[in-house]
C-alpha positions as CSV (number, residue, x, y, z in Angstrom):
1,X,-46.9,-22.8,-52.3
2,X,-46.4,-20.8,-49.5
3,X,-49.1,-18.9,-48.3
4,X,-48.3,-16.3,-45.4
5,X,-51.8,-14.6,-43.2
6,X,-51.8,-11.5,-41.9
7,X,-54.6,-10.8,-38.8
8,X,-54.2,-7.4,-38.6
9,X,-54.7,-4.4,-41.7
10,X,-53.5,-2.1,-39.5
11,X,-50.3,-0.2,-40.7
12,X,-48.1,-2.6,-39.3
13,X,-50.2,-5.5,-41.7
14,X,-50.0,-2.8,-44.7
15,X,-46.1,-3.5,-44.1
16,X,-45.9,-6.8,-43.8
17,X,-48.0,-7.4,-47.3
18,X,-46.3,-4.5,-48.9
19,X,-42.3,-6.0,-48.2
20,X,-43.0,-9.3,-48.8
21,X,-44.4,-8.5,-52.0
22,X,-41.8,-5.8,-52.9
23,X,-39.0,-8.4,-51.9
24,X,-40.0,-10.4,-54.0
25,X,-41.9,-13.1,-52.0
26,X,-44.6,-15.1,-54.8
27,X,-46.5,-17.2,-52.7
28,X,-50.1,-16.4,-51.1
29,X,-50.7,-13.9,-49.2
30,X,-54.2,-12.8,-47.1
31,X,-54.2,-10.0,-45.0
32,X,-57.7,-10.0,-42.5
33,X,-58.7,-6.9,-41.7
34,X,-62.0,-6.0,-39.3
35,X,-63.1,-2.4,-40.8
36,X,-64.8,-2.2,-44.1
37,X,-62.1,-0.3,-45.4
38,X,-58.5,-1.2,-46.5
39,X,-55.4,-0.5,-43.5
40,X,-55.2,3.3,-43.5
41,X,-53.1,5.9,-41.7
42,X,-54.6,6.8,-37.7
43,X,-52.7,10.2,-36.5
44,X,-54.3,12.1,-38.4
45,X,-57.9,10.4,-36.7
46,X,-57.3,13.1,-34.2
47,X,-55.8,15.7,-35.9
48,X,-56.3,16.6,-40.2
49,X,-59.6,14.5,-40.2
50,X,-61.2,15.0,-36.8
51,X,-61.3,18.7,-38.1
52,X,-62.3,17.8,-41.7
53,X,-59.4,19.3,-43.7
54,X,-58.7,15.3,-44.5
55,X,-61.0,13.7,-47.2
56,X,-61.1,9.3,-46.0
57,X,-60.1,8.2,-49.3
58,X,-56.8,10.8,-48.5
59,X,-56.2,8.4,-45.2
60,X,-56.1,5.3,-47.8
61,X,-52.8,3.8,-47.2
62,X,-52.5,2.4,-51.0
63,X,-55.7,2.7,-53.0
64,X,-57.1,-0.9,-52.8
65,X,-57.0,-1.7,-56.4
66,X,-52.9,-2.2,-55.3
67,X,-53.6,-5.2,-53.5
68,X,-55.4,-6.9,-56.5
69,X,-52.2,-5.6,-58.6
70,X,-50.3,-7.5,-56.1
71,X,-52.2,-10.4,-55.5
72,X,-53.0,-9.7,-52.3
73,X,-56.5,-11.1,-51.0
74,X,-58.0,-8.2,-48.2
75,X,-60.4,-9.5,-46.6
76,X,-62.7,-6.9,-44.8
77,X,-65.2,-6.9,-42.0
78,X,-63.1,-9.8,-41.2
79,X,-61.8,-11.0,-37.6
80,X,-59.5,-13.9,-37.1
81,X,-61.1,-15.5,-33.8
82,X,-59.0,-18.6,-32.4
83,X,-55.3,-19.9,-33.6
84,X,-54.0,-23.7,-34.0
85,X,-50.8,-23.5,-33.6
86,X,-50.4,-27.1,-34.2
87,X,-52.4,-27.8,-37.1
88,X,-51.2,-23.8,-38.5
89,X,-54.6,-22.2,-39.0
90,X,-56.4,-19.5,-38.2
91,X,-60.5,-19.6,-37.5
92,X,-62.2,-16.5,-39.0
93,X,-65.4,-15.1,-38.0
94,X,-67.5,-16.3,-39.5
95,X,-66.4,-20.7,-38.9
96,X,-63.6,-21.1,-41.8
97,X,-60.9,-22.1,-41.1
98,X,-58.0,-20.9,-42.9
99,X,-54.7,-22.5,-43.1
100,X,-50.7,-21.0,-43.0
101,X,-47.6,-22.0,-43.3
102,X,-46.5,-18.8,-41.1
103,X,-49.0,-16.3,-39.5
104,X,-48.2,-12.7,-38.4
105,X,-50.5,-10.9,-36.1
106,X,-50.2,-7.4,-36.4
107,X,-54.0,-6.7,-34.1
108,X,-52.7,-2.8,-33.0
109,X,-54.6,-2.1,-29.7
110,X,-58.0,-1.2,-27.9
111,X,-58.5,1.5,-26.5
112,X,-59.2,1.6,-22.7
113,X,-62.7,2.6,-21.5
114,X,-65.0,3.6,-18.4
115,X,-66.5,0.6,-16.5
116,X,-70.2,1.2,-17.2
117,X,-70.2,1.7,-13.4
118,X,-69.1,5.1,-13.7
119,X,-71.0,6.5,-17.3
120,X,-68.7,4.5,-19.9
121,X,-71.7,2.6,-21.5
122,X,-73.8,6.3,-22.4
123,X,-74.1,8.0,-25.3
124,X,-71.7,11.3,-26.1
125,X,-69.1,9.5,-24.3
126,X,-66.6,8.7,-27.1
127,X,-62.7,7.0,-27.8
128,X,-60.1,8.1,-30.4
129,X,-59.2,4.6,-31.7
130,X,-60.2,4.3,-35.4
131,X,-62.4,5.0,-38.1
132,X,-65.3,4.5,-37.2
133,X,-64.4,6.2,-34.0
134,X,-63.5,9.6,-35.8
135,X,-66.3,9.2,-37.5
136,X,-68.9,9.2,-35.1
137,X,-67.8,12.0,-32.8
138,X,-67.6,15.0,-36.0
139,X,-70.9,15.8,-35.2
140,X,-70.4,16.9,-31.6
141,X,-67.7,19.4,-32.8
142,X,-69.9,21.6,-33.0
143,X,-68.7,25.1,-32.1
144,X,-70.2,26.1,-28.6
145,X,-70.3,22.8,-27.0
146,X,-68.2,21.4,-24.1
147,X,-66.4,18.6,-24.4
148,X,-64.8,17.4,-21.5
149,X,-61.1,15.6,-22.1
150,X,-60.3,12.6,-20.1
151,X,-56.6,11.8,-20.1
152,X,-53.6,14.2,-20.2
153,X,-51.7,11.9,-23.0
154,X,-51.1,12.6,-26.9
155,X,-54.5,11.4,-28.2
156,X,-56.4,13.5,-24.7
157,X,-54.0,17.2,-26.0
158,X,-54.4,16.6,-29.7
159,X,-58.2,16.2,-29.6
160,X,-58.7,18.8,-27.2
161,X,-56.3,20.8,-29.6
162,X,-59.1,20.3,-32.2
163,X,-62.0,20.9,-30.8
164,X,-60.4,24.3,-29.4
165,X,-59.7,25.4,-32.6
166,X,-63.5,24.3,-34.0
167,X,-64.4,26.9,-30.9
168,X,-66.0,24.3,-28.3
169,X,-65.2,25.0,-24.4
170,X,-63.0,22.0,-23.7
171,X,-62.0,20.7,-19.5
172,X,-59.7,18.8,-19.6
173,X,-58.7,16.0,-16.6
174,X,-56.0,14.6,-15.6
175,X,-55.3,12.2,-12.7
176,X,-52.2,12.3,-12.5
177,X,-50.2,15.3,-11.0
178,X,-49.1,16.7,-14.7
179,X,-50.7,15.9,-18.0
180,X,-47.6,13.9,-20.3
181,X,-46.9,12.6,-16.5
182,X,-46.7,8.7,-18.5
183,X,-44.2,9.8,-21.1
184,X,-42.9,12.9,-20.4
185,X,-40.3,15.0,-18.3
186,X,-41.5,17.7,-16.4
187,X,-40.4,20.9,-18.8
188,X,-42.3,18.9,-21.9
189,X,-45.4,19.5,-19.4
190,X,-45.0,23.1,-19.0
191,X,-44.6,23.5,-22.5
192,X,-47.6,21.6,-23.3
193,X,-50.2,22.9,-20.2
194,X,-49.0,27.2,-21.5
195,X,-50.1,26.3,-25.1
196,X,-53.7,24.8,-24.3
197,X,-53.8,27.7,-21.5
198,X,-53.2,30.7,-24.3
199,X,-56.0,28.1,-26.1
200,X,-58.8,28.5,-23.6
201,X,-58.7,25.2,-22.6
202,X,-58.9,24.1,-19.0
203,X,-56.2,21.9,-17.7
204,X,-57.1,20.7,-14.8
205,X,-54.2,18.6,-13.2
206,X,-53.8,16.0,-9.7
207,X,-58.6,15.8,-10.4
208,X,-60.0,12.1,-12.1
209,X,-63.0,12.2,-13.1
210,X,-66.0,9.8,-10.3
211,X,-68.5,9.5,-13.2
212,X,-70.4,10.9,-15.7
213,X,-74.7,11.6,-15.5
214,X,-77.2,11.4,-17.8
215,X,-80.2,8.9,-18.4
216,X,-78.9,8.1,-21.9
217,X,-76.7,10.0,-23.2
218,X,-74.2,12.0,-21.4
219,X,-75.1,15.6,-20.0
220,X,-72.5,16.4,-17.0
221,X,-70.2,14.5,-15.3
222,X,-68.1,15.2,-11.1
223,X,-65.0,15.3,-10.2
224,X,-63.3,13.2,-7.7
225,X,-62.8,17.7,-6.1
226,X,-66.6,17.1,-6.0
227,X,-67.1,19.9,-8.6
228,X,-70.2,19.3,-11.5
229,X,-70.1,20.3,-14.8
230,X,-72.0,20.6,-17.4
231,X,-71.0,18.8,-20.8
232,X,-71.8,17.9,-23.3
233,X,-69.6,14.7,-24.8
234,X,-67.1,13.0,-23.7
235,X,-63.6,11.9,-24.9
236,X,-62.0,9.1,-22.9
237,X,-58.8,9.1,-23.5
238,X,-56.6,6.9,-20.7
239,X,-53.9,4.8,-22.5
240,X,-54.2,1.3,-25.0
241,X,-54.3,-2.3,-24.3
242,X,-52.1,-4.3,-26.5
243,X,-55.0,-6.9,-28.9
244,X,-52.9,-9.7,-27.3
245,X,-55.8,-11.8,-26.5
246,X,-56.2,-14.4,-29.4
247,X,-52.2,-14.6,-28.5
248,X,-52.6,-15.4,-25.0
249,X,-55.9,-18.4,-26.1
250,X,-54.3,-19.5,-28.6
251,X,-50.7,-20.1,-26.1
252,X,-47.9,-17.5,-26.9
253,X,-45.8,-15.5,-24.4
254,X,-47.8,-12.7,-23.1
255,X,-45.8,-9.6,-21.4
256,X,-47.8,-6.3,-22.2
257,X,-48.6,-7.3,-25.2
258,X,-47.3,-10.5,-27.9
259,X,-43.0,-11.3,-26.8
260,X,-41.2,-11.0,-29.9
261,X,-37.4,-12.4,-30.4
262,X,-35.4,-10.4,-31.5
263,X,-36.4,-11.3,-35.3
264,X,-40.2,-10.6,-34.9
265,X,-40.4,-14.2,-33.9
266,X,-43.6,-14.7,-31.1
267,X,-42.9,-17.9,-28.7
268,X,-44.0,-20.2,-31.4
269,X,-41.5,-20.4,-35.5
270,X,-44.3,-19.6,-37.2
271,X,-46.3,-17.2,-35.7
272,X,-44.9,-13.2,-36.0
273,X,-45.8,-10.3,-34.2
274,X,-46.4,-6.5,-35.1
275,X,-46.5,-3.3,-34.3
276,X,-48.8,-1.7,-30.8
277,X,-49.8,-5.5,-30.0
278,X,-46.3,-5.9,-29.8
279,X,-43.4,-6.4,-27.7
280,X,-39.7,-5.6,-29.3
281,X,-35.7,-6.0,-27.7
282,X,-34.7,-2.6,-26.8
283,X,-31.3,-2.3,-25.0
284,X,-31.7,-5.9,-24.4
285,X,-35.2,-5.9,-22.3
286,X,-38.9,-6.4,-23.8
287,X,-40.4,-2.7,-25.0
288,X,-43.6,-1.7,-27.0
289,X,-42.9,1.2,-29.3
290,X,-47.0,2.4,-30.4
291,X,-46.3,4.7,-32.8
292,X,-46.1,4.0,-37.1
293,X,-42.3,4.3,-37.4
294,X,-42.4,1.2,-35.2
295,X,-45.3,-0.5,-37.3
296,X,-43.6,0.2,-40.4
297,X,-39.8,-1.1,-39.3
298,X,-40.0,-4.3,-37.1
299,X,-43.2,-5.1,-39.4
300,X,-41.2,-4.3,-42.8
301,X,-38.6,-7.2,-40.4
302,X,-40.8,-9.1,-40.0
303,X,-41.1,-9.5,-44.0
304,X,-37.9,-9.9,-44.8
305,X,-37.1,-12.9,-41.6
306,X,-40.2,-14.6,-43.0
307,X,-38.6,-14.5,-46.9
308,X,-34.8,-16.1,-44.1
309,X,-33.3,-12.8,-44.1
310,X,-32.1,-13.3,-40.8
311,X,-32.0,-10.2,-39.9
312,X,-32.1,-9.0,-35.9
313,X,-34.3,-6.1,-35.7
314,X,-33.2,-2.9,-34.7
315,X,-35.0,-0.2,-32.8
316,X,-35.1,3.4,-33.8
317,X,-37.7,5.2,-31.3
318,X,-39.0,8.5,-33.3
319,X,-42.5,9.9,-32.3
320,X,-44.3,12.7,-33.2
321,X,-47.2,15.5,-32.5
322,X,-49.6,18.3,-33.5
323,X,-51.2,20.4,-31.8
324,X,-51.9,23.3,-32.6
325,X,-49.8,24.9,-35.2
326,X,-46.6,23.2,-33.0
327,X,-44.8,20.2,-33.7
328,X,-43.4,17.5,-31.5
329,X,-41.3,15.3,-32.7
330,X,-39.5,13.2,-30.1
331,X,-36.1,11.4,-31.3
332,X,-35.2,8.3,-28.4
333,X,-37.0,6.6,-25.2
334,X,-36.7,8.6,-22.0
335,X,-36.5,5.6,-19.9
336,X,-34.8,5.8,-16.8
337,X,-33.8,9.6,-17.9
338,X,-31.8,10.9,-15.1
339,X,-31.6,14.9,-16.0
340,X,-33.5,17.5,-18.6
341,X,-31.3,20.1,-20.4
342,X,-33.3,23.2,-22.6
343,X,-32.3,24.5,-25.7
344,X,-34.3,27.1,-26.1
345,X,-35.4,28.0,-30.0
346,X,-34.5,31.4,-30.3
347,X,-37.8,31.8,-31.2
348,X,-41.2,31.7,-29.8
349,X,-42.5,28.2,-29.2
350,X,-39.1,26.8,-30.1
351,X,-37.8,24.4,-27.9
352,X,-35.4,21.1,-27.3
353,X,-35.5,19.3,-24.6
354,X,-32.5,17.0,-23.9
355,X,-33.3,13.5,-21.4
356,X,-30.5,11.9,-20.6
357,X,-29.1,9.0,-17.7
358,X,-25.4,9.9,-16.1
359,X,-23.5,11.2,-19.0
360,X,-25.4,9.5,-21.7
361,X,-27.6,11.2,-24.2
362,X,-31.2,9.2,-24.7
363,X,-33.6,11.3,-25.8
364,X,-34.9,14.9,-27.5
365,X,-38.3,15.9,-27.4
366,X,-38.1,18.7,-30.2
367,X,-41.0,21.6,-30.4
368,X,-40.9,23.1,-33.6
369,X,-37.2,22.4,-33.8
370,X,-37.4,19.9,-36.3
371,X,-33.4,20.3,-37.0
372,X,-32.1,19.8,-33.6
373,X,-34.7,16.9,-33.5
374,X,-32.6,15.4,-36.6
375,X,-29.6,15.9,-35.8
376,X,-30.7,14.9,-31.3
377,X,-32.0,10.8,-33.5
378,X,-29.0,10.9,-35.5
379,X,-26.7,11.5,-32.1
380,X,-28.3,8.9,-30.2
381,X,-28.3,6.5,-33.1
382,X,-24.6,6.8,-33.3
383,X,-24.3,6.5,-29.2
384,X,-22.7,9.7,-28.9
385,X,-23.2,12.5,-25.9
386,X,-22.4,15.3,-25.6
387,X,-21.6,17.6,-22.8
388,X,-24.5,19.4,-21.8
389,X,-23.2,22.7,-21.5
390,X,-22.5,22.5,-25.0
391,X,-26.0,22.4,-25.0
392,X,-27.8,24.2,-23.8
393,X,-25.4,27.3,-25.4
394,X,-27.5,29.3,-27.6
395,X,-23.7,29.5,-29.0
396,X,-23.6,26.0,-29.8
397,X,-23.3,25.4,-33.5
398,X,-25.2,21.8,-33.5
399,X,-24.1,20.5,-36.6
400,X,-20.6,20.2,-35.0
401,X,-21.1,17.5,-32.7
402,X,-22.4,14.8,-35.4
403,X,-19.0,15.9,-36.5
404,X,-16.0,13.2,-35.7
């Protein structure tokens, strides 16, 4: 009987096994997860779950009985520690070997951490990546406490929003010139800077962390501009690294993630990869898309191709972030943009920023503007680029832009 082993029980791993079964795969499936709980949603960890608005069971993508009912072997508290592509087997952390016909790597990513020499190992220094991280930091979120957030990307800003809503004093430092510099235009940075400052967050841009202060538990921080702060805890949100060490050790091609072809296959014909640990082909380039949407879509494409579909994966990038009462929705990839055009939404807090590369529309950031997000997404996927003057004109019937 054909055996598919899936290493990594996150969104991508869960999507692979579910798609295999729903499409009629009748072979053996083993899903291996390092955590003690079944696959769950990660985005709510830094939002609703941390706020106490979502119970743990509601995070689960499917009840544990789903795996039993669908004859999927779910091995929790288990990690793959080595891959032997020639023998087509993996070694687990209990030293047992498991043979496979096809192996899918859905190992996700690891948060970047602070070096120990600047206080990264002190108690009270947290990352936000998995359920254990969220559970560990939750007791620190008490009104009146002072939290330092290091990094002004989406994870840092989401954590800042939760802390502010819970009544904490929040200082956020971003070493770059502006928050969201790596992922968004200045116009989007301006929107979220203003939003956080309205909620009392002290945002300091162009300022990094020199070192944290404390013996066992963090008690303070010295910033690169010489400022010293007294803090109760710190959250590190300085990006993630793809979990590709295992693949690299097995001799697979790795470059900012496990390199896959248009079908999701790695450099070895019987090893596939999907989600945050993997790259994919997008407009002729290898990119890594850190999003739930890509994890699901790429994983389902891999499942189909394991079953012989021979169908290229065509990414349709989309992302989102929730901060306070603002829902940011992003369509497309803004890599290489040359111009940004703002469309005001006609109500406070409603706005969309449209990215063009020359004459081509390539991405949209929509803040509390789901209608224009959907219009932008459909335009991008259809390869259509309206005149920017029409985008900026409040009188434009945006839906009419979709007509042939």
